[in-house]
C-alpha positions as a printed Julia matrix, in Angstrom:
456×3 Matrix{Float64}:
 17.36   3.33    0.79
 19.49   0.94   -1.24
 22.58  -0.64    0.36
 25.95   0.38   -0.97
 29.48  -0.91   -0.56
 31.9    1.59    0.94
 34.67   2.49   -1.52
 37.97   3.64   -0.01
 41.39   4.53   -1.44
 44.56   5.35    0.48
 47.24   7.89   -0.49
 50.14   6.71    1.67
 52.88   9.1     0.46
 51.12  12.05   -1.25
 50.95  14.21    1.87
 52.77  14.54    5.22
 50.43  11.95    6.66
 48.57   9.07    4.96
 45.25  10.25    3.49
 42.21   8.0     3.28
 39.41   8.93    0.8
 36.27   7.08    1.89
 33.06   7.25   -0.07
 30.9    6.56    2.96
 28.76   9.62    3.43
 25.15   8.46    3.2
 22.34  10.72    1.86
 24.72  13.12    0.16
 24.94  14.73   -3.25
 27.29  16.86   -5.31
 24.37  18.95   -6.65
 23.21  20.73   -3.52
 22.49  23.95   -5.39
 20.01  22.34   -7.76
 17.23  23.52   -5.41
 17.74  26.95   -6.95
 16.79  25.55  -10.35
 13.71  24.02   -8.82
 12.79  27.34   -7.28
 13.22  29.25  -10.52
 11.19  26.64  -12.38
  8.34  26.88   -9.83
  8.51  30.68  -10.07
  8.15  30.59  -13.89
  5.91  27.51  -13.95
  8.04  26.46  -16.87
  8.07  22.67  -16.57
  4.44  22.67  -15.42
  3.32  24.52  -18.53
  5.55  22.59  -20.9
  4.33  19.31  -19.58
  0.75  20.19  -20.58
  1.9   20.31  -24.19
  2.75  16.66  -24.35
  0.03  14.14  -24.92
  0.7   11.05  -22.79
 -0.35   7.91  -24.75
  0.67   5.53  -21.97
 -1.82   3.38  -20.04
 -2.53   5.47  -16.84
 -2.57   2.24  -14.76
  0.98   1.47  -15.86
  2.52   4.92  -15.4
  5.15   5.24  -12.68
  6.71   8.53  -13.77
  4.42  11.4   -14.93
  5.22  13.45  -17.98
  5.9   16.39  -15.63
  8.43  14.38  -13.68
 10.22  13.02  -16.72
 10.41  16.49  -18.24
 11.72  18.01  -15.04
 14.21  15.21  -14.58
 15.71  15.87  -18.0
 15.63  19.74  -17.79
 17.07  19.88  -14.25
 19.71  17.24  -15.24
 20.7   19.32  -18.27
 21.04  22.42  -16.08
 23.3   20.46  -13.75
 25.49  19.28  -16.69
 24.13  15.81  -17.28
 23.56  15.87  -21.02
 22.87  12.18  -21.67
 20.02   9.92  -20.62
 22.67   7.42  -19.6
 23.45   9.71  -16.66
 20.13   8.65  -15.1
 21.74   5.35  -14.11
 23.99   7.28  -11.66
 21.38   9.82  -10.47
 18.25   7.78   -9.96
 18.83   7.66   -6.2
 20.61  10.97   -5.67
 18.78  12.62   -2.77
 18.82  16.1    -4.27
 17.61  15.0    -7.64
 14.77  13.13   -5.88
 14.04  16.15   -3.68
 13.66  18.57   -6.61
 11.16  16.21   -8.1
  9.06  16.38   -4.9
 10.08  12.95   -3.63
 11.38  12.0    -0.27
 15.15  12.42   -0.72
 15.95   9.37    1.4
 13.15   6.85    1.03
 11.4    8.16   -2.12
 11.2    6.01   -5.24
 14.02   6.17   -7.73
 13.74   8.51  -10.67
 13.23   7.48  -14.28
 15.79   5.1   -15.74
 17.73   5.62  -18.99
 15.34   3.43  -21.01
 12.37   5.31  -19.58
 13.87   8.67  -20.53
 14.85   7.43  -23.99
 11.27   6.25  -24.6
 10.01   9.62  -23.37
 12.23  11.51  -25.82
 11.16   9.39  -28.72
  7.4    9.49  -27.93
  6.79  13.19  -28.52
  4.78  13.91  -31.71
  5.22  16.8   -34.17
  2.18  18.44  -32.69
  3.55  18.03  -29.15
  6.8   19.67  -30.27
  5.02  22.56  -31.99
  3.04  23.21  -28.82
  6.21  22.97  -26.72
  8.05  25.49  -28.83
  5.1   27.94  -28.79
  4.68  27.52  -25.04
  8.39  28.16  -24.29
  8.18  31.41  -26.21
  5.05  32.42  -24.32
  6.69  31.57  -20.99
  9.7   33.79  -21.81
  7.51  36.71  -22.94
  5.16  36.42  -19.95
  8.18  36.42  -17.5
  9.65  39.61  -18.95
  6.26  41.29  -19.35
  5.75  40.81  -15.6
  9.29  42.01  -14.82
  8.87  45.16  -16.88
  5.27  45.85  -15.95
  4.13  45.31  -19.47
  6.05  48.36  -20.62
  9.13  48.7   -22.81
 10.55  51.29  -25.19
 12.02  48.87  -27.66
 12.23  45.09  -28.11
 14.9   43.68  -30.43
 14.57  40.27  -31.97
 17.66  38.46  -33.28
 17.56  35.28  -35.36
 20.71  33.32  -36.06
 21.39  29.88  -37.58
 24.1   27.68  -36.07
 25.58  24.3   -36.97
 24.88  21.1   -35.06
 27.3   18.46  -36.37
 25.84  14.96  -36.7
 27.61  11.61  -36.38
 25.9    8.53  -37.71
 22.53   7.77  -39.28
 20.41  10.7   -38.1
 17.32  11.71  -40.01
 17.57  14.87  -42.11
 21.26  15.19  -41.53
 22.81  16.72  -44.71
 26.21  17.98  -45.73
 26.52  21.75  -45.44
 29.33  23.3   -47.47
 29.38  26.49  -45.41
 30.2   24.56  -42.23
 32.0   21.74  -44.13
 30.27  19.04  -42.15
 27.23  16.81  -41.98
 24.9   18.57  -39.58
 21.56  20.02  -38.63
 21.08  23.79  -38.88
 19.09  25.01  -35.86
 17.65  28.56  -35.89
 18.05  30.42  -32.58
 15.9   33.34  -31.54
 16.55  35.85  -28.76
 14.87  38.92  -27.31
 16.51  42.05  -26.05
 14.53  44.57  -23.96
 15.32  48.33  -24.13
 19.09  48.88  -23.62
 19.69  45.71  -21.55
 22.77  43.75  -22.58
 21.27  40.29  -22.01
 19.59  38.63  -25.02
 17.0   36.18  -23.76
 16.44  32.88  -25.67
 12.84  32.3   -26.74
 13.14  29.54  -29.36
 15.42  27.04  -31.02
 14.07  25.29  -34.07
 15.97  22.26  -35.38
 16.21  22.24  -39.23
 17.73  19.89  -41.76
 21.4   20.46  -42.58
 20.59  21.74  -46.05
 18.11  24.42  -44.92
 18.58  27.96  -46.13
 19.45  30.58  -43.48
 15.96  32.12  -43.57
 13.9   28.92  -43.71
 11.07  29.09  -41.19
 11.92  32.65  -40.12
  8.6   34.21  -41.13
  6.63  31.59  -39.13
  8.8   32.18  -36.05
  8.55  35.93  -36.3
  4.75  35.92  -36.85
  4.25  33.92  -33.66
  6.59  35.97  -31.44
  5.22  39.26  -32.75
  1.76  38.23  -31.73
  2.96  37.32  -28.21
  4.92  40.6   -27.82
  2.1   42.79  -29.0
 -0.37  40.99  -26.7
  1.96  41.41  -23.71
  3.33  44.9   -24.42
  0.72  46.57  -26.69
  1.76  48.85  -29.56
  5.51  48.88  -29.15
  8.61  49.46  -31.26
 10.04  46.19  -32.4
 13.36  45.84  -34.21
 14.63  42.87  -36.15
 18.31  42.13  -36.83
 19.26  39.32  -39.19
 22.52  37.99  -40.54
 23.38  37.37  -44.19
 21.14  34.82  -45.93
 17.84  36.25  -44.62
 17.49  39.06  -47.18
 14.97  37.3   -49.42
 12.17  39.45  -50.93
  9.38  37.65  -49.05
 10.98  38.26  -45.67
 11.76  41.88  -46.36
  8.24  42.52  -47.56
  6.95  40.81  -44.45
  9.02  42.98  -42.13
  7.69  46.14  -43.84
  4.05  44.96  -43.79
  4.37  44.36  -40.04
  5.69  47.9   -39.44
  8.94  46.69  -37.99
 12.4   48.35  -37.82
 14.87  46.06  -39.51
 18.57  45.63  -40.18
 19.42  42.65  -42.48
 22.88  41.9   -43.81
 23.06  41.17  -47.59
 25.76  39.41  -49.46
 28.16  41.42  -51.66
 27.7   41.33  -55.4
 29.23  43.19  -58.34
 26.55  45.9   -58.34
 27.05  46.69  -54.63
 30.79  46.44  -54.85
 30.73  48.96  -57.7
 28.7   51.4   -55.52
 31.14  50.92  -52.75
 34.15  51.61  -54.87
 34.57  55.28  -53.98
 34.24  54.56  -50.29
 36.7   51.69  -50.5
 39.17  54.15  -52.08
 38.84  56.46  -49.09
 39.28  53.53  -46.71
 42.44  52.41  -48.42
 43.94  55.9   -48.2
 43.08  56.1   -44.5
 44.53  52.65  -43.86
 47.7   53.41  -45.89
 48.2   56.57  -43.82
 47.5   55.02  -40.4
 48.91  51.53  -40.99
 45.96  49.9   -39.24
 42.5   48.67  -40.19
 40.24  51.51  -41.27
 36.61  51.81  -42.42
 34.41  54.46  -43.98
 30.55  54.39  -43.95
 28.12  55.4   -46.65
 24.76  54.47  -48.11
 22.94  53.83  -51.4
 19.48  52.99  -52.68
 19.38  49.5   -54.07
 16.96  46.87  -55.34
 17.78  43.26  -56.12
 15.97  41.9   -59.13
 13.17  40.29  -57.13
 12.73  43.01  -54.59
  9.45  44.94  -54.81
 11.17  48.32  -54.53
 14.44  50.04  -53.76
 15.67  50.05  -50.18
 18.27  51.84  -48.18
 21.57  49.93  -47.94
 24.31  50.92  -45.54
 27.85  50.39  -46.84
 30.82  49.69  -44.56
 33.98  50.07  -46.66
 36.73  48.41  -44.64
 40.35  47.69  -45.27
 41.67  45.06  -42.89
 45.35  44.98  -41.94
 47.11  42.19  -40.09
 50.9   42.18  -39.37
 52.81  40.42  -42.12
 49.81  40.25  -44.51
 48.7   42.35  -47.44
 45.77  44.74  -46.81
 42.42  43.18  -47.54
 39.26  44.83  -48.82
 36.23  43.86  -46.72
 33.05  45.72  -47.82
 29.94  44.93  -45.88
 26.28  45.76  -46.67
 23.16  46.05  -44.45
 19.68  46.78  -45.81
 17.59  48.83  -43.33
 14.67  51.18  -42.88
 16.25  53.08  -40.0
 16.82  56.77  -40.65
 20.0   57.17  -38.62
 23.41  58.05  -39.88
 25.17  55.13  -41.66
 27.82  54.72  -38.87
 25.08  54.58  -36.23
 23.02  52.07  -38.14
 25.97  49.78  -38.6
 26.79  49.98  -34.88
 23.21  48.96  -34.01
 23.63  46.0   -36.39
 26.97  45.03  -34.9
 25.45  44.82  -31.42
 23.73  41.69  -32.59
 27.08  39.97  -32.31
 26.36  39.12  -28.66
 23.77  36.65  -29.93
 26.75  34.5   -30.94
 27.87  34.43  -27.32
 24.45  33.0   -26.35
 24.86  30.35  -29.06
 28.35  29.52  -27.7
 26.81  29.11  -24.25
 24.27  26.72  -25.62
 27.04  24.66  -27.34
 29.64  24.74  -24.61
 27.62  25.22  -21.48
 24.65  22.92  -22.26
 25.91  20.8   -25.15
 22.86  21.53  -27.24
 24.5   19.7   -30.12
 24.12  16.34  -28.33
 21.37  15.4   -30.82
 22.37  11.79  -31.1
 18.92  10.22  -31.52
 18.32   8.62  -34.88
 14.86  10.32  -35.09
 14.8   14.0   -36.18
 11.78  14.75  -33.96
 13.4   13.14  -30.9
 16.4   15.38  -31.53
 14.14  18.43  -31.78
 12.66  17.4   -28.4
 16.21  17.29  -26.94
 16.89  20.75  -28.36
 13.72  22.11  -26.72
 14.54  20.51  -23.38
 18.0   22.09  -23.57
 16.4   25.47  -24.41
 14.15  25.15  -21.38
 17.24  24.49  -19.19
 18.94  27.53  -20.69
 15.88  29.74  -19.92
 16.19  28.64  -16.26
 19.96  29.32  -16.2
 19.48  32.73  -17.8
 16.96  33.62  -15.2
 19.41  32.52  -12.5
 22.04  34.86  -13.91
 19.57  37.73  -13.95
 18.64  37.14  -10.37
 22.39  37.15   -9.46
 22.59  40.86  -10.55
 24.8   42.93   -8.29
 27.12  40.06   -7.48
 30.32  38.84   -9.11
 28.27  36.22  -11.09
 25.89  38.66  -12.8
 27.74  38.21  -16.15
 29.04  34.72  -15.57
 28.88  32.06  -18.34
 26.45  29.19  -17.85
 29.26  26.73  -17.09
 30.52  29.11  -14.35
 27.03  29.55  -12.86
 26.72  25.76  -12.68
 30.14  25.3   -11.18
 29.64  27.93   -8.43
 25.92  27.8    -7.68
 24.78  24.24   -8.39
 27.78  22.03   -7.8
 27.67  22.08   -4.05
 28.46  19.07   -1.8
 25.54  18.53    0.55
 24.52  16.12    3.26
 20.7   15.65    3.48
 19.13  15.09    6.9
 15.4   14.56    7.53
 13.89  15.31   10.95
 10.31  15.11   12.07
  9.61  18.7    11.08
 11.89  19.5     8.15
 14.53  18.5     5.63
 17.92  20.01    6.38
 20.58  20.49    3.69
 24.01  20.67    5.28
 26.21  22.67    2.88
 29.94  23.61    3.21
 30.52  26.38    5.72
 33.51  27.7     3.77
 31.56  28.0     0.5
 33.03  30.87   -1.46
 29.96  32.12   -3.37
 27.38  32.41   -0.6
 26.42  35.98   -1.57
 25.18  35.23   -5.14
 23.69  31.92   -3.95
 21.8   33.7    -1.16
 20.78  36.54   -3.54
 19.13  34.02   -5.93
 17.58  31.98   -3.1
 15.94  35.09   -1.58
 14.72  36.16   -4.99
 12.86  32.87   -5.52
 11.04  32.96   -2.19
 13.49  31.76    0.48
 13.34  33.52    3.85
 16.39  34.9     5.69
 17.46  32.52    8.4
């Protein structure tokens, strides 16, 4: 164990008596709950399987930290809120972070340094990254196939682009007029099973900032469809896509695969003309009620490059805000579902929760910290963050029945992982002394028992 100098500060007048804050508790950590992340990872074999996708080009005789250890160090660190490799300088000797990497928490060797982790991030090849992405999707599908016994009535796939602002000289960063920034344009994919509310992340593909919305979508869908059909057999699969995906190649692909689909399409003069009668009805309703109103209808429509006409659902909406003039807001969704227009549009609207998952990735795990100069190193960072998110989503699922079953990632971290702990080693065991007045023992215990802990 390394020697340290005790740091002490005195608050002489802040309270009724002088208060001394002494940083003198040896073998302690502020991440006592991270053992839950370790347990979930072991249960899914996530880091173990991902590590096999990376070809280690280092001299075996010179290796101090295995690929598995470096990958776990980064993924567990991201889950605990440490987004930068620089954080390794403060965590190399943390007893909990050493413990979750299977090292002696007191006398074990320090973890990888910032330079070591940076070299690790920049060493992954394009083939490594492709294998990593494919393996992550397979891990997610395998997990839920086990959970559901290989049976499901319906699986819904949502794909959504998001912006990842860049700052500096990063490869393939381009100005995107839609987001009004220099950025990357990652494509996020989620899975929803039956009528469950949770949408489970299965992929994030980093793309140049000037990529079209649908770029790479067919390749992603082809791979995930193969995994789902292998795991669940002949099953109904539904695809929901935002505007920008409605290109003829993608629509033809969805139909050739026998999928249910709902794809938003941009308004144009032909569609707006067909929506004119419905817009008139919506304006009359809004004028009478004084609030936002909408009317639903449908039409058969074919863009010039489409192979045939398709059913398009029309939402004729008039939006009213206090102090503003009413605004026409027609929306269009192309679909092969046979349901009533209002029901089809409601199914499409349910995809909006995918945006909440994207917000969690941005605000809970800082997935936009793609500050490497190399595009492929940034893709590796994105995949590591995705792996951390998969672990956190599983933690939230295991907390079902508690007051954290719908908590945001940042809340899960704050209440389940950020626990002060004193680590003590005896001859027979390692004892983690956690706060006796901890306020979220029920969800913590629920998750711990679900990943194999025994009641004590």
